[in-house]
N, C-alpha and C positions, 0 to 999 in steps of 0.2 A: 661234635658236640654243641647243642643249640646255644645261641646266645640268650634267650629267654627261656625260663622255665615255664612249663604250664601252670596256669592258677589251678587252685583246688576248690572245688565247688560241693559242698556237702549240706544235706537238711540236717540242720543242728536239733530243731524240734518241731513238733506238730501238737497243737492242743485245741480241743474243741472247747468253742466259745459258747455256742448254743446250738440246740437240735430242737426240731420239731416236726411235725408231720410234713410241712411243706418246705422247711429251709434247714440248711446245714452250714452253720459258722465255724470256720476255724481259722486259728493264727499259725502263720509259717513262719520259722526262723531258719533263713538261708544265710550261710557262712560262705564267703567268698575270701580265700588267702590269695595273697600275692606275694610269691618268694622271691621277686625281682627287684632290683633297686630303683627302678622306674615305676612311676604310677601307673595305673590302668583306670580305663574307662569301662565300667559295665555297663553296654548299651542297652541290654535287655536279658530277661531270664524268664521266657515263657514255661510254663508247666501245667501239666494236667494231674487232677486229682481222681483216683479211680478205686474202685472196689471190686473184688475178685467175684464173679457171678459164674459158677461153674468152672470150666477151664480157660476163661477168658476174662478180661477187665472190662467194666461198665464205667464210663465217665461220669463223674459227679460235678466236676467244676473245673474250670481252666482259669489261669491267671498270669500277671507278668509283674515283675518286681520294679519295672522302669529303669531308669539309668541312675548310676551311683558313681562317685569317684572312689578308687581302692588306691591308697597310697603305697609306696613301694615298702616291701618288707614288714606289711601289716596283714591283719585280717579285719573285715567289717561283717558285722551280723545285720540282715536286712530283715525287718519284720513286715510281714504280708498277709494282711486280713482277706480272707476267701469267702464268699458265700454263694451257696447254691440254691437254685430255685427250679430245678428241673425234674423230669419225669423218672429218670434213674433213681430219685429218692425213694420212691415206692418200693422199687426191686431191692434197694440197699437195706430199707427198714424191714422188708419181709425176710431177707438173708440174716439180719441181725436177730430179729426174733426167733427165727427157726433155730439158728445155731448158738444164740446166746452171745454172739459177738461177731465180728468180722475183721478183715485185714484191708486196710487202707494203704495204697500206694501213690506217692507222688513221684512223678518223672518229669524231668525238664532239660533244658540246654542253656547254659550261661552264654552270652556272646560278649567276649570281652576283647577290648581293642588296646595295645601297646604301641603307642606312637602311630605308626602305619600299620603294623601287624595285627590281624584279628584271627582270634581263636574262639572255637566253640567247643564247649565243656560240657558233656552231659552228666546228669546225676539222677540217683533214684534211691529211694527208702521206702520200705514198707513197716507198717505199726500195726498192732491190735488194738482194735477198741472192743472193750468188754462192757458188760451190764453195768459195772463198778463205776466206769467211766461216766457214763450217761447219770448214773445214780449222783454221783459228785456234782455234776453241771447242775441238775434239778433242785439239788438241795443247797446248792451255794458252797459245796465242799470240795469242789473239784479243782 
């Protein structure tokens, strides 16, 4: 039986902040739960934002939460703004227009240290982005 339980890292939410032909801005909410009686240090949490292009994923943006303290027997939600200015946006917009929406996936690995023990915890979540979501952002009702 392990002395320390694995932390639980989940993507709690993804919200679109702004979208244009050259920029995609989203806010991520990443929850880190520490079920242990001792505190932990989130050393980093690099992640990639992708959309499905055919049978594969195409990268839209990357980011990192940076470090944070996670007290024992608690959970912490980290808010992370992400902006993309890359060529993949053109393909994403084409997919979005042709299909009336698209799936966006966030994948990452949280690196958490308990005293001297370091653990890597992967996470992933996929959401659908629809024309209604974009309309809400443009009209200020999203």
